PyMOL Python script that loads the backbone (N, CA, C, O; Angstrom):
from pymol import cmd

cmd.read_pdbstr("""\
ATOM      1  N   MET A   1     172.309  56.108  41.529  1.00  0.00           N
ATOM      2  CA  MET A   1     172.585  55.015  40.646  1.00  0.00           C
ATOM      3  C   MET A   1     172.092  53.726  41.287  1.00  0.00           C
ATOM      4  O   MET A   1     172.037  53.628  42.513  1.00  0.00           O
ATOM      5  N   SER A   2     171.744  52.766  40.500  1.00  0.00           N
ATOM      6  CA  SER A   2     171.203  51.514  41.002  1.00  0.00           C
ATOM      7  C   SER A   2     172.316  50.598  41.492  1.00  0.00           C
ATOM      8  O   SER A   2     173.323  50.404  40.812  1.00  0.00           O
ATOM      9  N   SER A   3     172.120  50.044  42.670  1.00  0.00           N
ATOM     10  CA  SER A   3     173.069  49.064  43.179  1.00  0.00           C
ATOM     11  C   SER A   3     172.440  47.673  43.180  1.00  0.00           C
ATOM     12  O   SER A   3     172.959  46.764  43.827  1.00  0.00           O
ATOM     13  N   THR A   4     171.341  47.495  42.472  1.00  0.00           N
ATOM     14  CA  THR A   4     170.674  46.203  42.393  1.00  0.00           C
ATOM     15  C   THR A   4     171.604  45.187  41.739  1.00  0.00           C
ATOM     16  O   THR A   4     172.177  45.441  40.680  1.00  0.00           O
ATOM     17  N   ARG A   5     171.741  44.054  42.375  1.00  0.00           N
ATOM     18  CA  ARG A   5     172.638  43.001  41.890  1.00  0.00           C
ATOM     19  C   ARG A   5     171.946  42.130  40.849  1.00  0.00           C
ATOM     20  O   ARG A   5     170.726  41.967  40.862  1.00  0.00           O
ATOM     21  N   PHE A   6     172.750  41.576  39.951  1.00  0.00           N
ATOM     22  CA  PHE A   6     172.257  40.616  38.978  1.00  0.00           C
ATOM     23  C   PHE A   6     173.244  39.454  38.906  1.00  0.00           C
ATOM     24  O   PHE A   6     174.326  39.514  39.491  1.00  0.00           O
ATOM     25  N   ASP A   7     172.866  38.398  38.185  1.00  0.00           N
ATOM     26  CA  ASP A   7     173.752  37.248  38.026  1.00  0.00           C
ATOM     27  C   ASP A   7     175.080  37.711  37.448  1.00  0.00           C
ATOM     28  O   ASP A   7     175.102  38.529  36.529  1.00  0.00           O
ATOM     29  N   PRO A   8     176.184  37.200  37.975  1.00  0.00           N
ATOM     30  CA  PRO A   8     177.503  37.684  37.560  1.00  0.00           C
ATOM     31  C   PRO A   8     177.796  37.480  36.084  1.00  0.00           C
ATOM     32  O   PRO A   8     177.392  36.490  35.474  1.00  0.00           O
ATOM     33  N   ILE A   9     178.504  38.439  35.538  1.00  0.00           N
ATOM     34  CA  ILE A   9     179.092  38.342  34.205  1.00  0.00           C
ATOM     35  C   ILE A   9     180.597  38.351  34.428  1.00  0.00           C
ATOM     36  O   ILE A   9     181.117  39.200  35.152  1.00  0.00           O
ATOM     37  N   LEU A  10     181.290  37.415  33.812  1.00  0.00           N
ATOM     38  CA  LEU A  10     182.720  37.285  34.009  1.00  0.00           C
ATOM     39  C   LEU A  10     183.470  37.791  32.784  1.00  0.00           C
ATOM     40  O   LEU A  10     183.080  37.524  31.647  1.00  0.00           O
ATOM     41  N   LEU A  11     184.556  38.527  33.034  1.00  0.00           N
ATOM     42  CA  LEU A  11     185.358  39.002  31.923  1.00  0.00           C
ATOM     43  C   LEU A  11     186.833  38.793  32.200  1.00  0.00           C
ATOM     44  O   LEU A  11     187.294  38.869  33.339  1.00  0.00           O
ATOM     45  N   HIS A  12     187.560  38.527  31.123  1.00  0.00           N
ATOM     46  CA  HIS A  12     189.000  38.321  31.217  1.00  0.00           C
ATOM     47  C   HIS A  12     189.691  39.655  31.429  1.00  0.00           C
ATOM     48  O   HIS A  12     189.432  40.623  30.715  1.00  0.00           O
ATOM     49  N   ARG A  13     190.573  39.696  32.417  1.00  0.00           N
ATOM     50  CA  ARG A  13     191.493  40.814  32.621  1.00  0.00           C
ATOM     51  C   ARG A  13     192.889  40.297  32.309  1.00  0.00           C
ATOM     52  O   ARG A  13     193.044  39.131  31.945  1.00  0.00           O
ATOM     53  N   THR A  14     193.884  41.122  32.440  1.00  0.00           N
ATOM     54  CA  THR A  14     195.243  40.713  32.090  1.00  0.00           C
ATOM     55  C   THR A  14     195.690  39.455  32.828  1.00  0.00           C
ATOM     56  O   THR A  14     196.185  38.518  32.201  1.00  0.00           O
ATOM     57  N   HIS A  15     195.522  39.419  34.145  1.00  0.00           N
ATOM     58  CA  HIS A  15     196.015  38.287  34.914  1.00  0.00           C
ATOM     59  C   HIS A  15     194.936  37.601  35.758  1.00  0.00           C
ATOM     60  O   HIS A  15     195.256  36.777  36.614  1.00  0.00           O
ATOM     61  N   PHE A  16     193.686  37.927  35.529  1.00  0.00           N
ATOM     62  CA  PHE A  16     192.625  37.332  36.339  1.00  0.00           C
ATOM     63  C   PHE A  16     191.289  37.458  35.618  1.00  0.00           C
ATOM     64  O   PHE A  16     191.193  38.070  34.554  1.00  0.00           O
ATOM     65  N   ILE A  17     190.272  36.870  36.214  1.00  0.00           N
ATOM     66  CA  ILE A  17     188.907  36.996  35.706  1.00  0.00           C
ATOM     67  C   ILE A  17     188.140  37.865  36.687  1.00  0.00           C
ATOM     68  O   ILE A  17     188.161  37.621  37.893  1.00  0.00           O
ATOM     69  N   ASP A  18     187.471  38.871  36.171  1.00  0.00           N
ATOM     70  CA  ASP A  18     186.726  39.821  36.989  1.00  0.00           C
ATOM     71  C   ASP A  18     185.242  39.472  36.931  1.00  0.00           C
ATOM     72  O   ASP A  18     184.755  38.923  35.943  1.00  0.00           O
ATOM     73  N   GLU A  19     184.536  39.802  38.008  1.00  0.00           N
ATOM     74  CA  GLU A  19     183.105  39.518  38.115  1.00  0.00           C
ATOM     75  C   GLU A  19     182.347  40.841  38.199  1.00  0.00           C
ATOM     76  O   GLU A  19     182.669  41.700  39.020  1.00  0.00           O
ATOM     77  N   VAL A  20     181.345  40.995  37.351  1.00  0.00           N
ATOM     78  CA  VAL A  20     180.513  42.195  37.346  1.00  0.00           C
ATOM     79  C   VAL A  20     179.110  41.786  37.749  1.00  0.00           C
ATOM     80  O   VAL A  20     178.517  40.895  37.141  1.00  0.00           O
ATOM     81  N   THR A  21     178.565  42.451  38.800  1.00  0.00           N
ATOM     82  CA  THR A  21     177.269  42.032  39.337  1.00  0.00           C
ATOM     83  C   THR A  21     176.265  43.170  39.512  1.00  0.00           C
ATOM     84  O   THR A  21     175.173  42.950  40.036  1.00  0.00           O
ATOM     85  N   CYS A  22     176.620  44.390  39.078  1.00  0.00           N
ATOM     86  CA  CYS A  22     175.677  45.497  39.213  1.00  0.00           C
ATOM     87  C   CYS A  22     176.016  46.600  38.206  1.00  0.00           C
ATOM     88  O   CYS A  22     177.079  46.589  37.584  1.00  0.00           O
ATOM     89  N   LEU A  23     175.111  47.529  38.063  1.00  0.00           N
ATOM     90  CA  LEU A  23     175.280  48.616  37.104  1.00  0.00           C
ATOM     91  C   LEU A  23     176.511  49.465  37.418  1.00  0.00           C
ATOM     92  O   LEU A  23     177.221  49.877  36.500  1.00  0.00           O
ATOM     93  N   ASP A  24     176.773  49.729  38.686  1.00  0.00           N
ATOM     94  CA  ASP A  24     177.960  50.513  39.052  1.00  0.00           C
ATOM     95  C   ASP A  24     179.238  49.851  38.548  1.00  0.00           C
ATOM     96  O   ASP A  24     180.158  50.533  38.099  1.00  0.00           O
ATOM     97  N   GLU A  25     179.293  48.532  38.623  1.00  0.00           N
ATOM     98  CA  GLU A  25     180.477  47.812  38.147  1.00  0.00           C
ATOM     99  C   GLU A  25     180.581  47.845  36.622  1.00  0.00           C
ATOM    100  O   GLU A  25     181.684  47.862  36.077  1.00  0.00           O
ATOM    101  N   ILE A  26     179.446  47.853  35.936  1.00  0.00           N
ATOM    102  CA  ILE A  26     179.484  48.024  34.477  1.00  0.00           C
ATOM    103  C   ILE A  26     180.104  49.375  34.145  1.00  0.00           C
ATOM    104  O   ILE A  26     180.964  49.468  33.270  1.00  0.00           O
ATOM    105  N   PHE A  27     179.668  50.425  34.844  1.00  0.00           N
ATOM    106  CA  PHE A  27     180.247  51.753  34.625  1.00  0.00           C
ATOM    107  C   PHE A  27     181.754  51.756  34.889  1.00  0.00           C
ATOM    108  O   PHE A  27     182.510  52.397  34.159  1.00  0.00           O
ATOM    109  N   ASP A  28     182.188  51.047  35.923  1.00  0.00           N
ATOM    110  CA  ASP A  28     183.624  50.960  36.223  1.00  0.00           C
ATOM    111  C   ASP A  28     184.390  50.343  35.054  1.00  0.00           C
ATOM    112  O   ASP A  28     185.447  50.844  34.670  1.00  0.00           O
ATOM    113  N   VAL A  29     183.863  49.261  34.491  1.00  0.00           N
ATOM    114  CA  VAL A  29     184.508  48.604  33.352  1.00  0.00           C
ATOM    115  C   VAL A  29     184.547  49.557  32.156  1.00  0.00           C
ATOM    116  O   VAL A  29     185.576  49.680  31.491  1.00  0.00           O
ATOM    117  N   LEU A  30     183.430  50.226  31.886  1.00  0.00           N
ATOM    118  CA  LEU A  30     183.372  51.134  30.742  1.00  0.00           C
ATOM    119  C   LEU A  30     184.312  52.329  30.910  1.00  0.00           C
ATOM    120  O   LEU A  30     184.912  52.794  29.941  1.00  0.00           O
ATOM    121  N   ASP A  31     184.437  52.824  32.143  1.00  0.00           N
ATOM    122  CA  ASP A  31     185.354  53.943  32.391  1.00  0.00           C
ATOM    123  C   ASP A  31     186.801  53.561  32.098  1.00  0.00           C
ATOM    124  O   ASP A  31     187.591  54.395  31.654  1.00  0.00           O
ATOM    125  N   LYS A  32     187.145  52.303  32.347  1.00  0.00           N
ATOM    126  CA  LYS A  32     188.520  51.834  32.146  1.00  0.00           C
ATOM    127  C   LYS A  32     188.759  51.262  30.751  1.00  0.00           C
ATOM    128  O   LYS A  32     189.878  50.870  30.420  1.00  0.00           O
ATOM    129  N   TRP A  33     187.708  51.215  29.936  1.00  0.00           N
ATOM    130  CA  TRP A  33     187.827  50.631  28.599  1.00  0.00           C
ATOM    131  C   TRP A  33     188.807  51.474  27.775  1.00  0.00           C
ATOM    132  O   TRP A  33     188.718  52.701  27.794  1.00  0.00           O
ATOM    133  N   PRO A  34     189.728  50.848  27.060  1.00  0.00           N
ATOM    134  CA  PRO A  34     190.711  51.608  26.278  1.00  0.00           C
ATOM    135  C   PRO A  34     190.036  52.538  25.257  1.00  0.00           C
ATOM    136  O   PRO A  34     189.146  52.126  24.513  1.00  0.00           O
ATOM    137  N   GLU A  35     190.474  53.779  25.245  1.00  0.00           N
ATOM    138  CA  GLU A  35     189.845  54.764  24.356  1.00  0.00           C
ATOM    139  C   GLU A  35     189.957  54.383  22.891  1.00  0.00           C
ATOM    140  O   GLU A  35     189.057  54.685  22.107  1.00  0.00           O
ATOM    141  N   ASP A  36     191.041  53.727  22.506  1.00  0.00           N
ATOM    142  CA  ASP A  36     191.216  53.352  21.104  1.00  0.00           C
ATOM    143  C   ASP A  36     190.335  52.170  20.697  1.00  0.00           C
ATOM    144  O   ASP A  36     190.267  51.826  19.517  1.00  0.00           O
ATOM    145  N   LYS A  37     189.658  51.546  21.673  1.00  0.00           N
ATOM    146  CA  LYS A  37     188.757  50.426  21.372  1.00  0.00           C
ATOM    147  C   LYS A  37     187.296  50.798  21.562  1.00  0.00           C
ATOM    148  O   LYS A  37     186.414  49.941  21.492  1.00  0.00           O
ATOM    149  N   ARG A  38     187.045  52.073  21.802  1.00  0.00           N
ATOM    150  CA  ARG A  38     185.663  52.540  21.932  1.00  0.00           C
ATOM    151  C   ARG A  38     185.128  52.839  20.546  1.00  0.00           C
ATOM    152  O   ARG A  38     185.864  53.267  19.657  1.00  0.00           O
ATOM    153  N   GLY A  39     183.851  52.611  20.377  1.00  0.00           N
ATOM    154  CA  GLY A  39     183.219  52.858  19.086  1.00  0.00           C
ATOM    155  C   GLY A  39     181.719  52.954  19.272  1.00  0.00           C
ATOM    156  O   GLY A  39     181.233  53.287  20.353  1.00  0.00           O
ATOM    157  N   LEU A  40     180.992  52.660  18.210  1.00  0.00           N
ATOM    158  CA  LEU A  40     179.540  52.763  18.244  1.00  0.00           C
ATOM    159  C   LEU A  40     178.926  51.820  19.283  1.00  0.00           C
ATOM    160  O   LEU A  40     178.010  52.211  20.007  1.00  0.00           O
ATOM    161  N   ALA A  41     179.425  50.580  19.361  1.00  0.00           N
ATOM    162  CA  ALA A  41     178.881  49.625  20.333  1.00  0.00           C
ATOM    163  C   ALA A  41     179.113  50.126  21.759  1.00  0.00           C
ATOM    164  O   ALA A  41     178.226  50.026  22.606  1.00  0.00           O
ATOM    165  N   TYR A  42     180.294  50.661  22.021  1.00  0.00           N
ATOM    166  CA  TYR A  42     180.611  51.220  23.340  1.00  0.00           C
ATOM    167  C   TYR A  42     179.671  52.382  23.662  1.00  0.00           C
ATOM    168  O   TYR A  42     179.086  52.435  24.743  1.00  0.00           O
ATOM    169  N   ASP A  43     179.533  53.304  22.722  1.00  0.00           N
ATOM    170  CA  ASP A  43     178.672  54.472  22.928  1.00  0.00           C
ATOM    171  C   ASP A  43     177.219  54.070  23.171  1.00  0.00           C
ATOM    172  O   ASP A  43     176.546  54.646  24.026  1.00  0.00           O
ATOM    173  N   THR A  44     176.741  53.091  22.425  1.00  0.00           N
ATOM    174  CA  THR A  44     175.367  52.609  22.579  1.00  0.00           C
ATOM    175  C   THR A  44     175.162  51.968  23.948  1.00  0.00           C
ATOM    176  O   THR A  44     174.148  52.205  24.604  1.00  0.00           O
ATOM    177  N   LEU A  45     176.130  51.156  24.376  1.00  0.00           N
ATOM    178  CA  LEU A  45     176.050  50.525  25.695  1.00  0.00           C
ATOM    179  C   LEU A  45     176.107  51.571  26.795  1.00  0.00           C
ATOM    180  O   LEU A  45     175.341  51.491  27.756  1.00  0.00           O
ATOM    181  N   LEU A  46     176.982  52.535  26.681  1.00  0.00           N
ATOM    182  CA  LEU A  46     177.090  53.586  27.694  1.00  0.00           C
ATOM    183  C   LEU A  46     175.774  54.352  27.814  1.00  0.00           C
ATOM    184  O   LEU A  46     175.339  54.663  28.923  1.00  0.00           O
ATOM    185  N   LYS A  47     175.137  54.658  26.683  1.00  0.00           N
ATOM    186  CA  LYS A  47     173.845  55.361  26.720  1.00  0.00           C
ATOM    187  C   LYS A  47     172.781  54.489  27.385  1.00  0.00           C
ATOM    188  O   LYS A  47     171.987  54.983  28.186  1.00  0.00           O
ATOM    189  N   ALA A  48     172.762  53.198  27.059  1.00  0.00           N
ATOM    190  CA  ALA A  48     171.789  52.285  27.676  1.00  0.00           C
ATOM    191  C   ALA A  48     171.998  52.212  29.191  1.00  0.00           C
ATOM    192  O   ALA A  48     171.029  52.175  29.949  1.00  0.00           O
ATOM    193  N   CYS A  49     173.243  52.193  29.628  1.00  0.00           N
ATOM    194  CA  CYS A  49     173.530  52.139  31.064  1.00  0.00           C
ATOM    195  C   CYS A  49     173.120  53.440  31.751  1.00  0.00           C
ATOM    196  O   CYS A  49     172.598  53.417  32.866  1.00  0.00           O
ATOM    197  N   ARG A  50     173.352  54.559  31.098  1.00  0.00           N
ATOM    198  CA  ARG A  50     172.915  55.842  31.671  1.00  0.00           C
ATOM    199  C   ARG A  50     171.392  55.887  31.769  1.00  0.00           C
ATOM    200  O   ARG A  50     170.841  56.365  32.761  1.00  0.00           O
ATOM    201  N   ASP A  51     170.715  55.387  30.731  1.00  0.00           N
ATOM    202  CA  ASP A  51     169.253  55.337  30.765  1.00  0.00           C
ATOM    203  C   ASP A  51     168.759  54.404  31.874  1.00  0.00           C
ATOM    204  O   ASP A  51     167.741  54.682  32.508  1.00  0.00           O
ATOM    205  N   THR A  52     169.472  53.303  32.110  1.00  0.00           N
ATOM    206  CA  THR A  52     169.123  52.392  33.194  1.00  0.00           C
ATOM    207  C   THR A  52     169.266  53.092  34.532  1.00  0.00           C
ATOM    208  O   THR A  52     168.395  52.974  35.394  1.00  0.00           O
ATOM    209  N   ALA A  53     170.357  53.818  34.711  1.00  0.00           N
ATOM    210  CA  ALA A  53     170.585  54.540  35.965  1.00  0.00           C
ATOM    211  C   ALA A  53     169.497  55.578  36.218  1.00  0.00           C
ATOM    212  O   ALA A  53     169.189  55.886  37.370  1.00  0.00           O
ATOM    213  N   ASN A  54     168.911  56.122  35.146  1.00  0.00           N
ATOM    214  CA  ASN A  54     167.846  57.114  35.256  1.00  0.00           C
ATOM    215  C   ASN A  54     166.449  56.498  35.218  1.00  0.00           C
ATOM    216  O   ASN A  54     165.450  57.217  35.188  1.00  0.00           O
ATOM    217  N   GLY A  55     166.381  55.156  35.219  1.00  0.00           N
ATOM    218  CA  GLY A  55     165.095  54.469  35.274  1.00  0.00           C
ATOM    219  C   GLY A  55     164.356  54.386  33.956  1.00  0.00           C
ATOM    220  O   GLY A  55     163.160  54.095  33.947  1.00  0.00           O
ATOM    221  N   ARG A  56     165.031  54.632  32.835  1.00  0.00           N
ATOM    222  CA  ARG A  56     164.372  54.615  31.529  1.00  0.00           C
ATOM    223  C   ARG A  56     164.671  53.369  30.704  1.00  0.00           C
ATOM    224  O   ARG A  56     164.196  53.249  29.575  1.00  0.00           O
ATOM    225  N   PHE A  57     165.455  52.438  31.255  1.00  0.00           N
ATOM    226  CA  PHE A  57     165.846  51.230  30.520  1.00  0.00           C
ATOM    227  C   PHE A  57     165.985  50.116  31.549  1.00  0.00           C
ATOM    228  O   PHE A  57     166.557  50.341  32.616  1.00  0.00           O
ATOM    229  N   PRO A  58     165.477  48.921  31.258  1.00  0.00           N
ATOM    230  CA  PRO A  58     165.525  47.842  32.252  1.00  0.00           C
ATOM    231  C   PRO A  58     166.952  47.366  32.541  1.00  0.00           C
ATOM    232  O   PRO A  58     167.781  47.266  31.636  1.00  0.00           O
ATOM    233  N   LEU A  59     167.219  47.078  33.802  1.00  0.00           N
ATOM    234  CA  LEU A  59     168.534  46.586  34.210  1.00  0.00           C
ATOM    235  C   LEU A  59     168.871  45.274  33.501  1.00  0.00           C
ATOM    236  O   LEU A  59     170.016  45.056  33.105  1.00  0.00           O
ATOM    237  N   SER A  60     167.888  44.413  33.344  1.00  0.00           N
ATOM    238  CA  SER A  60     168.143  43.116  32.686  1.00  0.00           C
ATOM    239  C   SER A  60     168.610  43.311  31.243  1.00  0.00           C
ATOM    240  O   SER A  60     169.453  42.557  30.757  1.00  0.00           O
ATOM    241  N   ALA A  61     168.070  44.313  30.563  1.00  0.00           N
ATOM    242  CA  ALA A  61     168.483  44.592  29.188  1.00  0.00           C
ATOM    243  C   ALA A  61     169.889  45.194  29.152  1.00  0.00           C
ATOM    244  O   ALA A  61     170.674  44.872  28.259  1.00  0.00           O
ATOM    245  N   ALA A  62     170.212  46.055  30.103  1.00  0.00           N
ATOM    246  CA  ALA A  62     171.563  46.626  30.174  1.00  0.00           C
ATOM    247  C   ALA A  62     172.577  45.516  30.448  1.00  0.00           C
ATOM    248  O   ALA A  62     173.655  45.498  29.853  1.00  0.00           O
ATOM    249  N   ARG A  63     172.236  44.590  31.347  1.00  0.00           N
ATOM    250  CA  ARG A  63     173.124  43.465  31.637  1.00  0.00           C
ATOM    251  C   ARG A  63     173.372  42.637  30.386  1.00  0.00           C
ATOM    252  O   ARG A  63     174.514  42.294  30.081  1.00  0.00           O
ATOM    253  N   GLU A  64     172.311  42.318  29.664  1.00  0.00           N
ATOM    254  CA  GLU A  64     172.446  41.510  28.443  1.00  0.00           C
ATOM    255  C   GLU A  64     173.259  42.252  27.380  1.00  0.00           C
ATOM    256  O   GLU A  64     174.089  41.645  26.703  1.00  0.00           O
ATOM    257  N   ASN A  65     173.030  43.548  27.229  1.00  0.00           N
ATOM    258  CA  ASN A  65     173.814  44.330  26.273  1.00  0.00           C
ATOM    259  C   ASN A  65     175.291  44.347  26.658  1.00  0.00           C
ATOM    260  O   ASN A  65     176.159  44.273  25.788  1.00  0.00           O
ATOM    261  N   PHE A  66     175.580  44.443  27.951  1.00  0.00           N
ATOM    262  CA  PHE A  66     176.957  44.411  28.429  1.00  0.00           C
ATOM    263  C   PHE A  66     177.587  43.055  28.129  1.00  0.00           C
ATOM    264  O   PHE A  66     178.726  42.989  27.666  1.00  0.00           O
ATOM    265  N   ARG A  67     176.857  41.975  28.388  1.00  0.00           N
ATOM    266  CA  ARG A  67     177.363  40.630  28.102  1.00  0.00           C
ATOM    267  C   ARG A  67     177.696  40.472  26.620  1.00  0.00           C
ATOM    268  O   ARG A  67     178.739  39.922  26.268  1.00  0.00           O
ATOM    269  N   ARG A  68     176.816  40.952  25.767  1.00  0.00           N
ATOM    270  CA  ARG A  68     177.051  40.872  24.312  1.00  0.00           C
ATOM    271  C   ARG A  68     178.240  41.730  23.892  1.00  0.00           C
ATOM    272  O   ARG A  68     179.019  41.340  23.023  1.00  0.00           O
ATOM    273  N   PHE A  69     178.374  42.895  24.511  1.00  0.00           N
ATOM    274  CA  PHE A  69     179.508  43.778  24.222  1.00  0.00           C
ATOM    275  C   PHE A  69     180.823  43.082  24.572  1.00  0.00           C
ATOM    276  O   PHE A  69     181.778  43.128  23.797  1.00  0.00           O
ATOM    277  N   LEU A  70     180.872  42.441  25.734  1.00  0.00           N
ATOM    278  CA  LEU A  70     182.086  41.734  26.135  1.00  0.00           C
ATOM    279  C   LEU A  70     182.381  40.563  25.197  1.00  0.00           C
ATOM    280  O   LEU A  70     183.534  40.322  24.840  1.00  0.00           O
ATOM    281  N   LYS A  71     181.342  39.845  24.804  1.00  0.00           N
ATOM    282  CA  LYS A  71     181.527  38.729  23.878  1.00  0.00           C
ATOM    283  C   LYS A  71     182.066  39.217  22.546  1.00  0.00           C
ATOM    284  O   LYS A  71     183.001  38.632  21.998  1.00  0.00           O
ATOM    285  N   MET A  72     181.479  40.288  22.023  1.00  0.00           N
ATOM    286  CA  MET A  72     181.922  40.862  20.755  1.00  0.00           C
ATOM    287  C   MET A  72     183.382  41.330  20.855  1.00  0.00           C
ATOM    288  O   MET A  72     184.136  41.256  19.885  1.00  0.00           O
ATOM    289  N   SER A  73     183.760  41.809  22.037  1.00  0.00           N
ATOM    290  CA  SER A  73     185.109  42.324  22.252  1.00  0.00           C
ATOM    291  C   SER A  73     186.117  41.215  22.561  1.00  0.00           C
ATOM    292  O   SER A  73     187.319  41.470  22.630  1.00  0.00           O
ATOM    293  N   GLY A  74     185.636  40.006  22.744  1.00  0.00           N
ATOM    294  CA  GLY A  74     186.514  38.871  22.983  1.00  0.00           C
ATOM    295  C   GLY A  74     187.011  38.738  24.408  1.00  0.00           C
ATOM    296  O   GLY A  74     188.005  38.051  24.646  1.00  0.00           O
ATOM    297  N   VAL A  75     186.347  39.376  25.366  1.00  0.00           N
ATOM    298  CA  VAL A  75     186.797  39.305  26.752  1.00  0.00           C
ATOM    299  C   VAL A  75     185.770  38.658  27.688  1.00  0.00           C
ATOM    300  O   VAL A  75     185.982  38.623  28.900  1.00  0.00           O
ATOM    301  N   LEU A  76     184.680  38.154  27.151  1.00  0.00           N
ATOM    302  CA  LEU A  76     183.698  37.462  27.983  1.00  0.00           C
ATOM    303  C   LEU A  76     184.293  36.134  28.432  1.00  0.00           C
ATOM    304  O   LEU A  76     184.737  35.337  27.606  1.00  0.00           O
ATOM    305  N   ALA A  77     184.301  35.899  29.727  1.00  0.00           N
ATOM    306  CA  ALA A  77     184.858  34.660  30.278  1.00  0.00           C
ATOM    307  C   ALA A  77     183.727  33.703  30.605  1.00  0.00           C
ATOM    308  O   ALA A  77     182.649  34.111  31.038  1.00  0.00           O
ATOM    309  N   LYS A  78     183.987  32.452  30.397  1.00  0.00           N
ATOM    310  CA  LYS A  78     183.021  31.417  30.743  1.00  0.00           C
ATOM    311  C   LYS A  78     183.756  30.399  31.595  1.00  0.00           C
ATOM    312  O   LYS A  78     184.638  29.688  31.114  1.00  0.00           O
ATOM    313  N   VAL A  79     183.385  30.339  32.856  1.00  0.00           N
ATOM    314  CA  VAL A  79     184.036  29.431  33.785  1.00  0.00           C
ATOM    315  C   VAL A  79     183.022  28.384  34.210  1.00  0.00           C
ATOM    316  O   VAL A  79     181.958  28.707  34.738  1.00  0.00           O
ATOM    317  N   GLU A  80     183.360  27.147  33.976  1.00  0.00           N
ATOM    318  CA  GLU A  80     182.468  26.048  34.335  1.00  0.00           C
ATOM    319  C   GLU A  80     183.215  25.032  35.173  1.00  0.00           C
ATOM    320  O   GLU A  80     184.411  24.814  34.981  1.00  0.00           O
ATOM    321  N   GLY A  81     182.516  24.419  36.093  1.00  0.00           N
ATOM    322  CA  GLY A  81     183.079  23.328  36.862  1.00  0.00           C
ATOM    323  C   GLY A  81     184.002  23.750  37.985  1.00  0.00           C
ATOM    324  O   GLY A  81     184.654  22.906  38.600  1.00  0.00           O
ATOM    325  N   GLY A  82     184.068  25.038  38.263  1.00  0.00           N
ATOM    326  CA  GLY A  82     184.912  25.516  39.347  1.00  0.00           C
ATOM    327  C   GLY A  82     184.236  25.329  40.687  1.00  0.00           C
ATOM    328  O   GLY A  82     183.038  25.053  40.751  1.00  0.00           O
ATOM    329  N   PRO A  83     184.998  25.476  41.759  1.00  0.00           N
ATOM    330  CA  PRO A  83     184.413  25.328  43.092  1.00  0.00           C
ATOM    331  C   PRO A  83     183.451  26.458  43.416  1.00  0.00           C
ATOM    332  O   PRO A  83     183.605  27.578  42.928  1.00  0.00           O
ATOM    333  N   LYS A  84     182.471  26.162  44.232  1.00  0.00           N
ATOM    334  CA  LYS A  84     181.503  27.157  44.693  1.00  0.00           C
ATOM    335  C   LYS A  84     181.902  27.605  46.091  1.00  0.00           C
ATOM    336  O   LYS A  84     182.122  26.769  46.968  1.00  0.00           O
ATOM    337  N   PHE A  85     181.998  28.908  46.310  1.00  0.00           N
ATOM    338  CA  PHE A  85     182.419  29.444  47.593  1.00  0.00           C
ATOM    339  C   PHE A  85     181.307  30.204  48.310  1.00  0.00           C
ATOM    340  O   PHE A  85     181.571  30.874  49.308  1.00  0.00           O
ATOM    341  N   ASP A  86     180.091  30.116  47.830  1.00  0.00           N
ATOM    342  CA  ASP A  86     178.984  30.897  48.379  1.00  0.00           C
ATOM    343  C   ASP A  86     178.806  30.698  49.879  1.00  0.00           C
ATOM    344  O   ASP A  86     178.548  31.664  50.597  1.00  0.00           O
ATOM    345  N   GLY A  87     178.936  29.478  50.363  1.00  0.00           N
ATOM    346  CA  GLY A  87     178.672  29.195  51.758  1.00  0.00           C
ATOM    347  C   GLY A  87     179.829  29.482  52.698  1.00  0.00           C
ATOM    348  O   GLY A  87     179.675  29.329  53.910  1.00  0.00           O
ATOM    349  N   LEU A  88     180.967  29.887  52.191  1.00  0.00           N
ATOM    350  CA  LEU A  88     182.140  30.067  53.033  1.00  0.00           C
ATOM    351  C   LEU A  88     182.235  31.436  53.677  1.00  0.00           C
ATOM    352  O   LEU A  88     183.059  31.623  54.573  1.00  0.00           O
ATOM    353  N   ILE A  89     181.451  32.374  53.273  1.00  0.00           N
ATOM    354  CA  ILE A  89     181.575  33.746  53.733  1.00  0.00           C
ATOM    355  C   ILE A  89     181.349  33.883  55.237  1.00  0.00           C
ATOM    356  O   ILE A  89     182.048  34.662  55.884  1.00  0.00           O
ATOM    357  N   ASN A  90     180.406  33.161  55.803  1.00  0.00           N
ATOM    358  CA  ASN A  90     180.053  33.321  57.217  1.00  0.00           C
ATOM    359  C   ASN A  90     180.838  32.411  58.160  1.00  0.00           C
ATOM    360  O   ASN A  90     180.598  32.440  59.367  1.00  0.00           O
ATOM    361  N   HIS A  91     181.747  31.622  57.656  1.00  0.00           N
ATOM    362  CA  HIS A  91     182.516  30.712  58.498  1.00  0.00           C
ATOM    363  C   HIS A  91     183.740  31.421  59.063  1.00  0.00           C
ATOM    364  O   HIS A  91     184.413  32.181  58.368  1.00  0.00           O
ATOM    365  N   GLN A  92     184.013  31.158  60.331  1.00  0.00           N
ATOM    366  CA  GLN A  92     185.216  31.723  60.931  1.00  0.00           C
ATOM    367  C   GLN A  92     186.417  30.862  60.555  1.00  0.00           C
ATOM    368  O   GLN A  92     186.323  29.638  60.469  1.00  0.00           O
ATOM    369  N   ILE A  93     187.526  31.518  60.337  1.00  0.00           N
ATOM    370  CA  ILE A  93     188.749  30.815  60.027  1.00  0.00           C
ATOM    371  C   ILE A  93     189.708  31.025  61.196  1.00  0.00           C
ATOM    372  O   ILE A  93     189.894  32.149  61.662  1.00  0.00           O
ATOM    373  N   GLY A  94     190.300  29.959  61.653  1.00  0.00           N
ATOM    374  CA  GLY A  94     191.228  30.061  62.768  1.00  0.00           C
ATOM    375  C   GLY A  94     190.514  29.840  64.102  1.00  0.00           C
ATOM    376  O   GLY A  94     189.375  29.376  64.138  1.00  0.00           O
ATOM    377  N   SER A  95     191.184  30.172  65.175  1.00  0.00           N
ATOM    378  CA  SER A  95     190.640  29.909  66.499  1.00  0.00           C
ATOM    379  C   SER A  95     190.162  31.174  67.193  1.00  0.00           C
ATOM    380  O   SER A  95     189.972  31.171  68.409  1.00  0.00           O
ATOM    381  N   ALA A  96     189.967  32.238  66.462  1.00  0.00           N
ATOM    382  CA  ALA A  96     189.551  33.514  67.066  1.00  0.00           C
ATOM    383  C   ALA A  96     188.132  33.483  67.526  1.00  0.00           C
ATOM    384  O   ALA A  96     187.633  34.476  68.055  1.00  0.00           O
TER     385      ALA A  96
END
""", "prot")
cmd.dss("prot")
cmd.show_as("cartoon", "prot")
cmd.util.cbc("prot")
cmd.orient("prot")
């Protein structure tokens, strides 16, 4: 399966916002999707993701289809103006 990263897609969860950045994470979201809310759009997205994993569909198109699926489902999150933490990963915290 592809572990190639793409620009994050944010989705609302019960008590937090989740970030999806690769095909494996899309599969994780789809696996946990409520069965009573699955339908044609879900099935189509799942097939596109499987085709992407097998190299028959572009990752960028699977990402866009996932984003549209989340928007249609009402769980696409849009966060603007928040702090950026990209540069903090390599900094040591404390006196160790």
